[in-house]
N, C-alpha and C positions, 0 to 999 in steps of 0.2 A: 195624532193621526191624521193621515190624508187619504185622499182617494186616487191620485193620479188624474184627477180632471182638472186641465189648466183654467183658470179663471179669466186671465189677462195676462198681458207682456209688459213688463215694466223695461223702461230705460235707466242704464246706470248713468247716472251724473257727476260722481265722485267716487275715485277710489283712493285711499289713504292708508298707509303702512303706518303701525303703530308697534314697534318692536317686532314679535312675533305674529301680531294680531292684523287683521285687515277690515277695516271700515268700508263698508259701500252704503252708497247714497243712493236710493232708487227713486225714481218719479214713476208713480203709477196711478191709473183711475180708481184703486180701491184704496189709497191713501187716506181719504177723508173717514174710512170706515174702521180702520186700525187704532190701536191703543198702545203705548209703552207695554212690554213685556209680552207681546203676543207671539205667537209662532207662524210664521210664514216660511212656505216651502219656496226655495230659488233654485231653479234647475234641479228639483228634487232635494234641495238640502233645506233640512229644518234650521232657521237661523229666527234670533228673537229680535225685535223691533225694540230699537234703544233712545230713539230719537224721531220727533216727528217734527216738521216744519213746512206748512201749508200742503202741497200736493207731492210733497218729497218725504222718506222716511230713510233711517239708518239702521243697518244690522251690522254686527261684528262675526268675523270668522275668524276662530283660534287655528293654530298650528295644526292641530291634528284634522281639522276640517279641510285645511288648505294642501295639506298633504294627500288625503284621499279622493280629492275633487277636482272639478275644474272652476271653482269657485276663484281661486287665485289668479286664472287666465283672464278673467273679465277685464275689459277696460270702458273707458268713458264711451257713452252712445251703444254700447252693447244691449241687446235685447236679451231679457231673463224670463223664463216662466215662471209665474206666480200663482200660488194656490194657497188660500188660508186653512188652517186646520179644519177638520169635517166637524158638524156639528153634531152632539149624540142625538141618535134618533132621526137624523137625516137619511137619505137614502144611500146607500154605497154605488154610485154610478160606474167606478171603475174597479179598483180591487184595495186590498188593505195596503196602504203606504206607510212606512214608519217616517219617512224623512232622512233616514240614516243612509248614505250612499256606501254600499259594498265596497265599489272600486269603479275605476273609470275602463273605457274602451275606446275604441277608434271606430271611426265609420270608414270601412273597406270599399263599399259598392252603393251605388246608388241608382235604380234603374226604373224607368216610367212602365208601367203597365196598364195602358190602356185605362186610364180613370183612377187607378192609384198609384203610389209610388213604394216602392220596395227598398227598403235600406238594409244594408247588411254590416255589422258590428261585429269586431274581434275585441277579446279580454283574455289576459291572462289567467289560465284555468289553474285553481287549486285544490280542486277536489269539494271544496266547501261551498262553492256558488254554481249552480247548475241551471240550465233551462231546458223545458220539456216542449213538445208539440203543443200547441193550444194552451200552452200554460202562460201565465203573466208573467209581464217584466216593466220596469221604468225605467225609461231612458229620457234623461234630464227631466224628471217629475213626471212624465207623461206615462199613463197607464196603457200599456199595449198588449195584444196577444202574439207571442212567439209563432211564427209560421215555418221556419227552418230552424232546426235545433241540431248544432253539432258540438263537438266536445269545447271548442275555445272561440266560436262564432254562432251566432243567430241573425235570422231576418225579421222585420216586422212590416207589414204592409199598412201605409198611411191614405187615408181618405182624404180629398183635397180639402175639406173643412179644417181637420188638424194641421195639415200642412201650412196652410195659411194664417192660423193663429196660434202658431207656437213657434219655438226656435228651430223647429226641422226646416223651416224655408230658407234658413242659415246655414244648413249643415253641407259640408262639402266632403269629398275624400280626403281623408286625414283629419277631420273635424274630432276634436277629444270631447268625450261624453261621460256624463255620470251614469252608473249603472246601480239601481236597488232590485236585488233579485227577490222573488217571492218569498215572503216571509213564513210561509206554510214549507215551501220547499226548503228554506235553510234548516227549519226545524226538524225534519225528517233527514235530511243530510248528515245533521249533527247527531240525530239519534241513532241511524245506523252506523255512525263511526264509531260509537260507543260500544259497539259489540265484538 
């Protein structure tokens, strides 16, 4: 389980295809604190550390992950949002995040709003994943509050700190992003669909 509070940015140092898998080697400031078999969220995608070498570590993404996320689009020197799994008993500063991306979306608008930046994203709506005003959403692993909820789009307002310390600073109109919808909302949507 994660919180959506990004600890640091990593830099992709190597991308290796191996049949249907993808091995990513990441350089990060937290590598010396990691261990083999540890879960780390990469742009909101929970991946297992399989190798550590000095200040770099390697994770492997399988086909299902590559099909449902933007992980397969990463290239050498790209930045990636990193968060280690939450410690039991620690404060939950963001919201409950599983590290299981529901779908990708696309950035459709970026607006400066006198101190903050509003990003608008669209996604294919299938009835199972919804946003609500002032509800939680995870975009590339970042826990955020929805400020404008529509059927196939929503917006979030980003403070300068978040903009400068996450991959949001690299977003452009057309950028593909990972979305994890609020877990409680997903359970409510599932329960109401059973009636």
